[in-house]
C-alpha positions as CSV (number, residue, x, y, z in Angstrom):
1,M,96.0,85.8,238.7
2,S,94.2,89.1,239.5
3,W,96.6,90.7,241.9
4,R,95.9,94.4,241.0
5,G,92.2,94.3,242.1
6,S,89.1,93.1,240.4
7,T,88.5,93.6,236.7
8,T,85.2,94.9,235.3
9,V,83.5,93.5,232.2
10,S,84.7,96.5,230.2
11,D,88.3,96.0,231.4
12,R,88.1,92.4,230.3
13,I,86.8,93.3,226.8
14,F,89.2,96.2,226.3
15,G,92.0,94.0,227.7
16,S,91.4,91.4,225.0
17,L,91.1,93.8,222.0
18,P,94.8,94.6,221.6
19,Y,95.5,91.0,220.8
20,L,94.0,91.7,217.4
21,L,97.3,93.4,216.5
22,P,99.5,90.3,216.7
23,L,96.7,88.2,215.2
24,I,96.5,90.4,212.1
25,E,100.2,90.6,211.8
26,V,100.7,86.8,211.8
27,I,97.9,86.4,209.2
28,I,99.7,89.0,207.0
29,L,103.0,87.1,207.6
30,E,101.4,83.8,206.6
31,L,99.8,85.3,203.5
32,K,103.1,86.9,202.5
33,T,104.9,83.6,202.9
34,C,102.0,81.9,201.0
35,Q,102.5,84.2,198.0
36,K,106.2,83.3,197.8
37,F,105.6,79.5,197.9
38,S,102.9,77.2,196.6
39,S,101.9,75.7,200.0
40,C,100.2,77.7,202.7
41,L,98.5,76.7,206.0
42,L,95.5,78.9,205.2
43,L,95.1,77.2,201.8
44,D,95.8,73.7,203.0
45,F,93.2,74.0,205.8
46,P,90.3,76.1,204.6
47,V,88.6,75.8,208.0
48,I,91.3,78.1,209.5
49,G,90.7,80.6,206.7
50,F,87.0,80.5,207.3
51,V,87.4,81.0,211.1
52,L,89.7,84.0,210.5
53,S,87.6,85.5,207.6
54,P,85.8,88.1,209.9
55,L,89.3,89.7,210.3
56,R,89.6,90.5,206.6
57,P,88.5,94.1,206.9
58,L,91.1,94.7,209.6
59,V,93.8,93.0,207.4
60,Q,92.9,95.4,204.6
61,I,93.6,98.4,206.9
62,Y,97.3,97.2,206.9
63,N,97.5,97.9,203.2
64,I,97.5,101.6,204.1
65,P,101.2,102.7,204.3
66,Y,102.6,102.8,207.8
67,A,99.2,101.8,209.4
68,G,100.8,99.0,211.5
69,L,103.5,101.4,212.7
70,I,101.0,104.1,213.6
71,I,98.8,101.6,215.5
72,F,101.8,100.2,217.3
73,F,103.0,103.6,218.6
74,A,99.4,104.7,219.4
75,L,98.9,101.6,221.6
76,F,102.2,102.1,223.3
77,F,102.0,105.8,224.0
78,L,98.3,106.2,224.5
79,I,97.5,103.1,226.5
80,V,100.6,101.5,228.0
81,R,102.2,104.7,229.2
82,N,98.9,106.2,230.4
83,E,98.7,105.3,234.1
84,K,95.0,106.5,234.3
85,I,94.1,103.3,232.4
86,S,93.8,100.2,234.5
87,H,96.8,98.0,235.0
88,F,95.0,95.0,233.4
89,I,94.4,96.8,230.1
90,R,97.9,98.2,230.0
91,F,99.4,94.8,230.8
92,N,97.4,93.1,228.0
93,T,98.2,95.9,225.5
94,M,102.0,95.6,226.3
95,Q,101.9,91.9,225.9
96,A,100.1,92.2,222.6
97,I,102.8,94.7,221.5
98,L,105.6,92.3,222.5
99,L,103.9,89.5,220.6
100,D,103.8,91.8,217.6
101,I,107.6,92.5,218.0
102,I,108.2,88.8,218.1
103,I,106.3,88.4,214.8
104,F,108.4,91.2,213.3
105,L,111.6,89.6,214.3
106,F,110.5,86.2,213.0
107,S,109.5,87.8,209.7
108,I,113.1,89.0,209.4
109,L,114.2,85.5,210.2
110,T,112.0,83.9,207.6
111,D,113.3,86.4,205.0
112,V,116.9,85.5,205.9
113,V,116.2,81.8,205.9
114,G,114.5,82.2,202.6
115,V,117.5,83.9,201.1
116,I,120.1,81.4,202.6
117,V,118.1,78.2,201.9
118,N,116.5,79.6,198.7
119,G,113.0,79.3,200.1
120,G,111.1,76.1,200.2
121,F,110.5,73.7,203.0
122,A,112.6,75.5,205.7
123,T,110.8,78.8,205.3
124,Q,107.4,77.2,205.1
125,T,108.1,75.2,208.3
126,L,109.3,78.3,210.1
127,S,106.4,80.4,208.9
128,T,103.8,77.8,209.9
129,T,105.4,77.3,213.3
130,I,105.3,81.0,214.0
131,F,101.7,81.2,212.8
132,I,100.5,78.3,215.0
133,G,102.5,79.6,218.0
134,I,101.1,83.1,217.8
135,I,97.6,81.9,217.2
136,V,97.8,79.7,220.3
137,A,99.3,82.5,222.4
138,V,96.6,85.0,221.2
139,V,93.7,82.6,221.8
140,Y,95.1,81.8,225.3
141,S,95.6,85.5,226.1
142,I,92.1,86.5,224.9
143,A,90.5,83.7,226.9
144,Q,92.4,84.6,230.1
145,S,91.6,88.3,229.5
146,L,87.9,87.6,229.1
147,L,88.1,85.5,232.4
148,G,89.7,88.5,234.1
149,R,93.0,86.8,234.6
150,Y,96.5,87.9,233.6
151,A,97.8,85.7,230.7
152,E,101.1,84.4,231.8
153,I,103.3,83.7,228.7
154,P,106.8,82.6,229.8
155,A,109.5,85.3,229.1
156,V,107.0,87.6,227.5
157,S,105.0,88.3,230.6
158,D,108.2,88.9,232.6
159,A,109.2,91.6,230.1
160,V,105.7,93.1,230.3
161,Y,105.9,93.3,234.1
162,M,109.1,95.2,233.8
163,Q,107.5,97.8,231.4
164,V,104.1,98.2,233.1
165,R,104.1,99.2,236.7
């Protein structure tokens, strides 16, 4: 759906770049869970790790203290709230930010479940489900962005439309 006018090639590329934020965050969450337990989706399926290996330098940036928080607020205030930037880019940036917030909330949930259940199978299952769900949402959103369409993710896109006018 491209209801706010046509999108240029640069809008499509810049609209897909913010989805690196939730992609990197979910990789970090999976690696954090992997360190706590013996089994990890990235270790069990080396193909996934190989496909995601070009993102390693970006994952290393998150070792800098508060880097994720700084990137989060920079995207929100410099792109989403800037009405000079096209609606398409602002929409995709806000959707990527909301996916990142979902990852943050689920990381808290995995920590709580890990404490209550004392780790193990429940935490691994929850972490793997989050990982796969976010990967699917990010791949879908990047593909739709590159095609010049608005990626419609139920509930998330509705919240984005309320924030981005």
